[in-house]
Biopython code that builds the backbone (N, CA, C, O; Angstrom):
import numpy as np
from Bio.PDB.StructureBuilder import StructureBuilder

atoms = [
    (1, "MET", "N", (-11.476, -1.761, -11.558)),
    (1, "MET", "CA", (-11.180, -0.874, -10.452)),
    (1, "MET", "C", (-10.771, 0.471, -11.017)),
    (1, "MET", "O", (-10.130, 0.535, -12.065)),
    (2, "THR", "N", (-11.129, 1.530, -10.344)),
    (2, "THR", "CA", (-10.757, 2.861, -10.793)),
    (2, "THR", "C", (-9.382, 3.219, -10.277)),
    (2, "THR", "O", (-8.822, 2.523, -9.429)),
    (3, "GLY", "N", (-8.843, 4.306, -10.792)),
    (3, "GLY", "CA", (-7.545, 4.776, -10.318)),
    (3, "GLY", "C", (-7.631, 5.259, -8.890)),
    (3, "GLY", "O", (-8.718, 5.550, -8.391)),
    (4, "ARG", "N", (-6.520, 5.343, -8.245)),
    (4, "ARG", "CA", (-6.497, 5.763, -6.855)),
    (4, "ARG", "C", (-6.914, 7.224, -6.740)),
    (4, "ARG", "O", (-6.630, 8.035, -7.621)),
    (5, "GLY", "N", (-7.587, 7.544, -5.647)),
    (5, "GLY", "CA", (-8.040, 8.901, -5.426)),
    (5, "GLY", "C", (-9.318, 9.236, -6.162)),
    (5, "GLY", "O", (-9.759, 10.385, -6.131)),
    (6, "MET", "N", (-9.931, 8.256, -6.828)),
    (6, "MET", "CA", (-11.164, 8.483, -7.566)),
    (6, "MET", "C", (-12.244, 7.564, -7.010)),
    (6, "MET", "O", (-11.953, 6.501, -6.462)),
    (7, "SER", "N", (-13.485, 7.988, -7.158)),
    (7, "SER", "CA", (-14.594, 7.157, -6.697)),
    (7, "SER", "C", (-14.966, 6.144, -7.767)),
    (7, "SER", "O", (-14.842, 6.421, -8.960)),
    (8, "ALA", "N", (-15.411, 4.998, -7.353)),
    (8, "ALA", "CA", (-15.862, 3.964, -8.271)),
    (8, "ALA", "C", (-17.331, 4.148, -8.588)),
    (8, "ALA", "O", (-18.066, 4.787, -7.835)),
    (9, "ALA", "N", (-17.752, 3.585, -9.704)),
    (9, "ALA", "CA", (-19.143, 3.704, -10.105)),
    (9, "ALA", "C", (-20.052, 2.849, -9.235)),
    (9, "ALA", "O", (-21.161, 3.268, -8.902)),
    (10, "SER", "N", (-19.600, 1.660, -8.862)),
    (10, "SER", "CA", (-20.433, 0.799, -8.033)),
    (10, "SER", "C", (-20.242, 1.150, -6.564)),
    (10, "SER", "O", (-19.232, 1.733, -6.172)),
    (11, "GLU", "N", (-21.240, 0.779, -5.758)),
    (11, "GLU", "CA", (-21.161, 1.107, -4.339)),
    (11, "GLU", "C", (-20.307, 0.128, -3.558)),
    (11, "GLU", "O", (-19.619, 0.533, -2.620)),
    (12, "LYS", "N", (-20.329, -1.138, -3.912)),
    (12, "LYS", "CA", (-19.573, -2.153, -3.166)),
    (12, "LYS", "C", (-18.804, -3.031, -4.131)),
    (12, "LYS", "O", (-19.277, -3.352, -5.221)),
    (13, "ASP", "N", (-17.614, -3.411, -3.711)),
    (13, "ASP", "CA", (-16.848, -4.427, -4.418)),
    (13, "ASP", "C", (-17.108, -5.716, -3.650)),
    (13, "ASP", "O", (-16.549, -5.902, -2.569)),
    (14, "PRO", "N", (-17.945, -6.617, -4.181)),
    (14, "PRO", "CA", (-18.344, -7.809, -3.420)),
    (14, "PRO", "C", (-17.183, -8.727, -3.079)),
    (14, "PRO", "O", (-17.239, -9.434, -2.073)),
    (15, "GLU", "N", (-16.127, -8.736, -3.894)),
    (15, "GLU", "CA", (-14.991, -9.611, -3.609)),
    (15, "GLU", "C", (-14.197, -9.131, -2.401)),
    (15, "GLU", "O", (-13.597, -9.937, -1.690)),
    (16, "ARG", "N", (-14.191, -7.839, -2.170)),
    (16, "ARG", "CA", (-13.373, -7.283, -1.096)),
    (16, "ARG", "C", (-14.208, -6.723, 0.041)),
    (16, "ARG", "O", (-13.659, -6.322, 1.067)),
    (17, "ASN", "N", (-15.531, -6.687, -0.122)),
    (17, "ASN", "CA", (-16.443, -6.167, 0.891)),
    (17, "ASN", "C", (-16.041, -4.753, 1.317)),
    (17, "ASN", "O", (-15.967, -4.435, 2.504)),
    (18, "VAL", "N", (-15.785, -3.916, 0.304)),
    (18, "VAL", "CA", (-15.340, -2.559, 0.545)),
    (18, "VAL", "C", (-16.286, -1.597, -0.150)),
    (18, "VAL", "O", (-16.730, -1.852, -1.270)),
    (19, "ASP", "N", (-16.593, -0.495, 0.512)),
    (19, "ASP", "CA", (-17.395, 0.547, -0.096)),
    (19, "ASP", "C", (-16.517, 1.268, -1.104)),
    (19, "ASP", "O", (-15.621, 2.021, -0.721)),
    (20, "MET", "N", (-16.763, 1.045, -2.382)),
    (20, "MET", "CA", (-15.913, 1.602, -3.430)),
    (20, "MET", "C", (-16.265, 3.052, -3.761)),
    (20, "MET", "O", (-15.623, 3.648, -4.625)),
    (21, "THR", "N", (-17.264, 3.634, -3.102)),
    (21, "THR", "CA", (-17.557, 5.043, -3.332)),
    (21, "THR", "C", (-16.596, 5.920, -2.548)),
    (21, "THR", "O", (-16.493, 7.118, -2.814)),
    (22, "GLU", "N", (-15.889, 5.336, -1.583)),
    (22, "GLU", "CA", (-14.876, 6.074, -0.848)),
    (22, "GLU", "C", (-13.573, 6.018, -1.630)),
    (22, "GLU", "O", (-13.323, 5.059, -2.360)),
    (23, "THR", "N", (-12.750, 7.035, -1.481)),
    (23, "THR", "CA", (-11.492, 7.047, -2.202)),
    (23, "THR", "C", (-10.453, 6.194, -1.497)),
    (23, "THR", "O", (-10.475, 6.043, -0.276)),
    (24, "ILE", "N", (-9.556, 5.645, -2.276)),
    (24, "ILE", "CA", (-8.450, 4.853, -1.756)),
    (24, "ILE", "C", (-7.205, 5.726, -1.883)),
    (24, "ILE", "O", (-6.916, 6.224, -2.971)),
    (25, "PRO", "N", (-6.473, 5.919, -0.806)),
    (25, "PRO", "CA", (-5.285, 6.770, -0.905)),
    (25, "PRO", "C", (-4.238, 6.154, -1.833)),
    (25, "PRO", "O", (-4.118, 4.932, -1.932)),
    (26, "ALA", "N", (-3.494, 7.009, -2.499)),
    (26, "ALA", "CA", (-2.418, 6.526, -3.359)),
    (26, "ALA", "C", (-1.318, 5.928, -2.481)),
    (26, "ALA", "O", (-0.851, 6.565, -1.536)),
    (27, "ILE", "N", (-0.915, 4.713, -2.798)),
    (27, "ILE", "CA", (0.122, 4.015, -2.057)),
    (27, "ILE", "C", (1.291, 3.811, -3.019)),
    (27, "ILE", "O", (1.106, 3.399, -4.164)),
    (28, "THR", "N", (2.495, 4.104, -2.533)),
    (28, "THR", "CA", (3.693, 3.958, -3.354)),
    (28, "THR", "C", (4.644, 2.961, -2.704)),
    (28, "THR", "O", (4.910, 3.033, -1.504)),
    (29, "ASP", "N", (5.145, 2.044, -3.498)),
    (29, "ASP", "CA", (6.163, 1.099, -3.037)),
    (29, "ASP", "C", (7.405, 1.916, -2.679)),
    (29, "ASP", "O", (7.950, 2.609, -3.539)),
    (30, "PRO", "N", (7.865, 1.847, -1.416)),
    (30, "PRO", "CA", (9.005, 2.673, -1.016)),
    (30, "PRO", "C", (10.327, 2.252, -1.656)),
    (30, "PRO", "O", (11.289, 3.020, -1.628)),
    (31, "VAL", "N", (10.398, 1.052, -2.230)),
    (31, "VAL", "CA", (11.637, 0.575, -2.833)),
    (31, "VAL", "C", (11.743, 1.018, -4.292)),
    (31, "VAL", "O", (12.757, 1.591, -4.691)),
    (32, "CYS", "N", (10.710, 0.759, -5.086)),
    (32, "CYS", "CA", (10.799, 1.038, -6.526)),
    (32, "CYS", "C", (9.987, 2.248, -6.966)),
    (32, "CYS", "O", (10.170, 2.742, -8.079)),
    (33, "GLY", "N", (9.086, 2.735, -6.103)),
    (33, "GLY", "CA", (8.304, 3.916, -6.445)),
    (33, "GLY", "C", (7.043, 3.649, -7.245)),
    (33, "GLY", "O", (6.347, 4.591, -7.625)),
    (34, "MET", "N", (6.732, 2.377, -7.511)),
    (34, "MET", "CA", (5.521, 2.052, -8.269)),
    (34, "MET", "C", (4.269, 2.282, -7.432)),
    (34, "MET", "O", (4.297, 2.157, -6.208)),
    (35, "ALA", "N", (3.169, 2.621, -8.107)),
    (35, "ALA", "CA", (1.873, 2.700, -7.443)),
    (35, "ALA", "C", (1.456, 1.284, -7.074)),
    (35, "ALA", "O", (1.676, 0.341, -7.834)),
    (36, "VAL", "N", (0.846, 1.147, -5.890)),
    (36, "VAL", "CA", (0.508, -0.164, -5.353)),
    (36, "VAL", "C", (-0.958, -0.199, -4.955)),
    (36, "VAL", "O", (-1.465, 0.745, -4.349)),
    (37, "ASP", "N", (-1.637, -1.287, -5.295)),
    (37, "ASP", "CA", (-2.996, -1.532, -4.830)),
    (37, "ASP", "C", (-2.867, -2.212, -3.465)),
    (37, "ASP", "O", (-2.408, -3.352, -3.400)),
    (38, "PRO", "N", (-3.257, -1.551, -2.376)),
    (38, "PRO", "CA", (-3.056, -2.142, -1.047)),
    (38, "PRO", "C", (-3.795, -3.460, -0.834)),
    (38, "PRO", "O", (-3.424, -4.233, 0.050)),
    (39, "PHE", "N", (-4.828, -3.732, -1.623)),
    (39, "PHE", "CA", (-5.568, -4.981, -1.469)),
    (39, "PHE", "C", (-4.787, -6.175, -2.006)),
    (39, "PHE", "O", (-4.956, -7.299, -1.533)),
    (40, "ASP", "N", (-3.926, -5.927, -2.999)),
    (40, "ASP", "CA", (-3.192, -7.018, -3.643)),
    (40, "ASP", "C", (-1.700, -6.996, -3.347)),
    (40, "ASP", "O", (-0.961, -7.844, -3.847)),
    (41, "ALA", "N", (-1.249, -6.051, -2.553)),
    (41, "ALA", "CA", (0.182, -5.816, -2.356)),
    (41, "ALA", "C", (0.824, -6.781, -1.370)),
    (41, "ALA", "O", (0.168, -7.334, -0.488)),
    (42, "ALA", "N", (2.137, -6.967, -1.550)),
    (42, "ALA", "CA", (2.949, -7.615, -0.522)),
    (42, "ALA", "C", (3.062, -6.612, 0.623)),
    (42, "ALA", "O", (3.098, -5.406, 0.381)),
    (43, "LYS", "N", (3.118, -7.090, 1.857)),
    (43, "LYS", "CA", (3.119, -6.210, 3.020)),
    (43, "LYS", "C", (4.234, -6.578, 3.991)),
    (43, "LYS", "O", (4.575, -7.749, 4.156)),
    (44, "VAL", "N", (4.798, -5.545, 4.637)),
    (44, "VAL", "CA", (5.789, -5.742, 5.692)),
    (44, "VAL", "C", (5.430, -4.773, 6.806)),
    (44, "VAL", "O", (5.171, -3.596, 6.556)),
    (45, "GLU", "N", (5.416, -5.275, 8.044)),
    (45, "GLU", "CA", (5.142, -4.413, 9.190)),
    (45, "GLU", "C", (6.444, -4.118, 9.924)),
    (45, "GLU", "O", (7.213, -5.028, 10.234)),
    (46, "VAL", "N", (6.683, -2.840, 10.197)),
    (46, "VAL", "CA", (7.858, -2.395, 10.942)),
    (46, "VAL", "C", (7.397, -1.363, 11.965)),
    (46, "VAL", "O", (6.793, -0.354, 11.601)),
    (47, "ASP", "N", (7.675, -1.608, 13.228)),
    (47, "ASP", "CA", (7.332, -0.668, 14.303)),
    (47, "ASP", "C", (5.868, -0.229, 14.264)),
    (47, "ASP", "O", (5.563, 0.947, 14.461)),
    (48, "GLY", "N", (4.966, -1.177, 14.010)),
    (48, "GLY", "CA", (3.544, -0.881, 14.020)),
    (48, "GLY", "C", (3.019, -0.205, 12.764)),
    (48, "GLY", "O", (1.847, 0.168, 12.713)),
    (49, "ARG", "N", (3.860, -0.040, 11.750)),
    (49, "ARG", "CA", (3.432, 0.545, 10.478)),
    (49, "ARG", "C", (3.484, -0.540, 9.414)),
    (49, "ARG", "O", (4.385, -1.380, 9.411)),
    (50, "ILE", "N", (2.515, -0.514, 8.517)),
    (50, "ILE", "CA", (2.482, -1.479, 7.421)),
    (50, "ILE", "C", (2.916, -0.764, 6.152)),
    (50, "ILE", "O", (2.403, 0.301, 5.811)),
    (51, "TYR", "N", (3.873, -1.373, 5.460)),
    (51, "TYR", "CA", (4.375, -0.861, 4.189)),
    (51, "TYR", "C", (3.917, -1.818, 3.096)),
    (51, "TYR", "O", (3.893, -3.032, 3.297)),
    (52, "PHE", "N", (3.556, -1.271, 1.943)),
    (52, "PHE", "CA", (3.008, -2.049, 0.842)),
    (52, "PHE", "C", (3.986, -2.033, -0.328)),
    (52, "PHE", "O", (4.672, -1.041, -0.572)),
    (53, "PHE", "N", (4.035, -3.172, -1.057)),
    (53, "PHE", "CA", (5.011, -3.350, -2.125)),
    (53, "PHE", "C", (4.366, -3.934, -3.367)),
    (53, "PHE", "O", (3.365, -4.646, -3.291)),
    (54, "CYS", "N", (4.960, -3.619, -4.521)),
    (54, "CYS", "CA", (4.417, -4.092, -5.790)),
    (54, "CYS", "C", (4.538, -5.610, -5.923)),
    (54, "CYS", "O", (3.693, -6.248, -6.551)),
    (55, "ASP", "N", (5.581, -6.186, -5.337)),
    (55, "ASP", "CA", (5.738, -7.640, -5.370)),
    (55, "ASP", "C", (6.649, -8.093, -4.227)),
    (55, "ASP", "O", (7.282, -7.261, -3.576)),
    (56, "PRO", "N", (6.720, -9.379, -3.983)),
    (56, "PRO", "CA", (7.521, -9.892, -2.863)),
    (56, "PRO", "C", (9.008, -9.539, -2.936)),
    (56, "PRO", "O", (9.656, -9.415, -1.897)),
    (57, "SER", "N", (9.563, -9.374, -4.143)),
    (57, "SER", "CA", (10.994, -9.051, -4.222)),
    (57, "SER", "C", (11.287, -7.677, -3.637)),
    (57, "SER", "O", (12.310, -7.511, -2.973)),
    (58, "CYS", "N", (10.430, -6.687, -3.859)),
    (58, "CYS", "CA", (10.616, -5.370, -3.244)),
    (58, "CYS", "C", (10.418, -5.468, -1.724)),
    (58, "CYS", "O", (11.127, -4.809, -0.963)),
    (59, "ALA", "N", (9.471, -6.277, -1.291)),
    (59, "ALA", "CA", (9.259, -6.472, 0.151)),
    (59, "ALA", "C", (10.500, -7.090, 0.790)),
    (59, "ALA", "O", (10.876, -6.712, 1.899)),
    (60, "ASP", "N", (11.139, -8.033, 0.104)),
    (60, "ASP", "CA", (12.357, -8.667, 0.632)),
    (60, "ASP", "C", (13.498, -7.661, 0.740)),
    (60, "ASP", "O", (14.225, -7.652, 1.733)),
    (61, "ILE", "N", (13.659, -6.817, -0.272)),
    (61, "ILE", "CA", (14.702, -5.781, -0.243)),
    (61, "ILE", "C", (14.470, -4.857, 0.943)),
    (61, "ILE", "O", (15.405, -4.524, 1.670)),
    (62, "PHE", "N", (13.218, -4.444, 1.137)),
    (62, "PHE", "CA", (12.863, -3.570, 2.254)),
    (62, "PHE", "C", (13.134, -4.261, 3.590)),
    (62, "PHE", "O", (13.717, -3.665, 4.496)),
    (63, "ARG", "N", (12.713, -5.504, 3.706)),
    (63, "ARG", "CA", (12.837, -6.260, 4.946)),
    (63, "ARG", "C", (14.300, -6.391, 5.378)),
    (63, "ARG", "O", (14.598, -6.398, 6.572)),
    (64, "ASP", "N", (15.214, -6.495, 4.404)),
    (64, "ASP", "CA", (16.637, -6.625, 4.710)),
    (64, "ASP", "C", (17.231, -5.352, 5.317)),
    (64, "ASP", "O", (18.186, -5.427, 6.092)),
    (65, "GLU", "N", (16.678, -4.184, 4.975)),
    (65, "GLU", "CA", (17.240, -2.919, 5.439)),
    (65, "GLU", "C", (16.148, -1.841, 5.513)),
    (65, "GLU", "O", (16.196, -0.870, 4.757)),
    (66, "PRO", "N", (15.163, -1.998, 6.413)),
    (66, "PRO", "CA", (14.025, -1.070, 6.427)),
    (66, "PRO", "C", (14.406, 0.381, 6.688)),
    (66, "PRO", "O", (13.764, 1.280, 6.146)),
    (67, "ALA", "N", (15.422, 0.640, 7.494)),
    (67, "ALA", "CA", (15.792, 2.030, 7.797)),
    (67, "ALA", "C", (16.212, 2.785, 6.541)),
    (67, "ALA", "O", (16.011, 3.996, 6.451)),
    (68, "ARG", "N", (16.784, 2.094, 5.591)),
    (68, "ARG", "CA", (17.191, 2.732, 4.335)),
    (68, "ARG", "C", (15.997, 3.329, 3.597)),
    (68, "ARG", "O", (16.120, 4.359, 2.934)),
    (69, "TRP", "N", (14.855, 2.686, 3.715)),
    (69, "TRP", "CA", (13.680, 3.072, 2.943)),
    (69, "TRP", "C", (12.687, 3.901, 3.742)),
    (69, "TRP", "O", (11.740, 4.433, 3.163)),
    (70, "THR", "N", (12.871, 4.029, 5.051)),
    (70, "THR", "CA", (11.870, 4.708, 5.881)),
    (70, "THR", "C", (12.373, 5.969, 6.565)),
    (70, "THR", "O", (11.609, 6.599, 7.296)),
    (71, "GLU", "N", (13.608, 6.359, 6.361)),
    (71, "GLU", "CA", (14.159, 7.511, 7.066)),
    (71, "GLU", "C", (13.320, 8.768, 6.900)),
    (71, "GLU", "O", (13.128, 9.511, 7.862)),
    (72, "ASP", "N", (12.822, 9.017, 5.703)),
    (72, "ASP", "CA", (12.003, 10.221, 5.506)),
    (72, "ASP", "C", (10.511, 9.908, 5.556)),
    (72, "ASP", "O", (9.685, 10.797, 5.352)),
    (73, "GLY", "N", (10.162, 8.652, 5.827)),
    (73, "GLY", "CA", (8.759, 8.262, 5.942)),
    (73, "GLY", "C", (8.060, 8.059, 4.611)),
    (73, "GLY", "O", (6.871, 7.742, 4.593)),
    (74, "SER", "N", (8.760, 8.230, 3.493)),
    (74, "SER", "CA", (8.103, 8.087, 2.200)),
    (74, "SER", "C", (7.692, 6.648, 1.961)),
    (74, "SER", "O", (8.375, 5.712, 2.378)),
    (75, "GLY", "N", (6.586, 6.488, 1.296)),
    (75, "GLY", "CA", (6.105, 5.159, 0.955)),
    (75, "GLY", "C", (5.292, 4.491, 2.035)),
    (75, "GLY", "O", (4.734, 3.417, 1.808)),
    (76, "ALA", "N", (5.209, 5.092, 3.196)),
    (76, "ALA", "CA", (4.503, 4.459, 4.302)),
    (76, "ALA", "C", (3.036, 4.826, 4.270)),
    (76, "ALA", "O", (2.683, 6.003, 4.196)),
    (77, "PHE", "N", (2.201, 3.844, 4.325)),
    (77, "PHE", "CA", (0.785, 4.052, 4.554)),
    (77, "PHE", "C", (0.582, 3.719, 6.025)),
    (77, "PHE", "O", (0.694, 2.561, 6.428)),
    (78, "VAL", "N", (0.291, 4.709, 6.799)),
    (78, "VAL", "CA", (0.233, 4.504, 8.252)),
    (78, "VAL", "C", (-0.996, 3.685, 8.604)),
    (78, "VAL", "O", (-2.132, 4.093, 8.365)),
    (79, "HIS", "N", (-0.740, 2.542, 9.166)),
    (79, "HIS", "CA", (-1.793, 1.660, 9.661)),
    (79, "HIS", "C", (-1.265, 1.142, 10.990)),
    (79, "HIS", "O", (-0.725, 0.039, 11.075)),
    (80, "GLU", "N", (-1.430, 1.942, 12.003)),
    (80, "GLU", "CA", (-0.855, 1.599, 13.305)),
    (80, "GLU", "C", (-1.832, 0.750, 14.109)),
    (80, "GLU", "O", (-3.050, 0.891, 13.992)),
    (81, "HIS", "N", (-1.282, -0.114, 14.906)),
    (81, "HIS", "CA", (-2.101, -0.994, 15.762)),
    (81, "HIS", "C", (-2.249, -0.415, 17.131)),
    (81, "HIS", "O", (-2.902, -1.011, 17.987)),
]
sb = StructureBuilder()
sb.init_structure("model")
sb.init_model(0)
sb.init_chain("A")
sb.init_seg("    ")
for serial, (resi, resn, name, xyz) in enumerate(atoms, 1):
    if name == "N":
        sb.init_residue(resn, " ", resi, " ")
    sb.init_atom(name, np.array(xyz, "f"), 0.0, 1.0, " ", f" {name:<3s}", serial, name[0])
structure = sb.get_structure()
């Protein structure tokens, strides 16, 4: 897989059924600040927004106190329903 914000050489990733020629936005874990692959990330939904995490432990920390991590909106990849 290529880095975020870059196009991939192949047109499709058959495992994920995704057009890899399109760019993937950079996603940051709002708890630890690590870059996150949204396809493999732990996820938590709060108020119709999905937040992505590097692993379940960061998701658990977020889940316990989401307002602490979302006040300025950082780390949120908006995926509203």
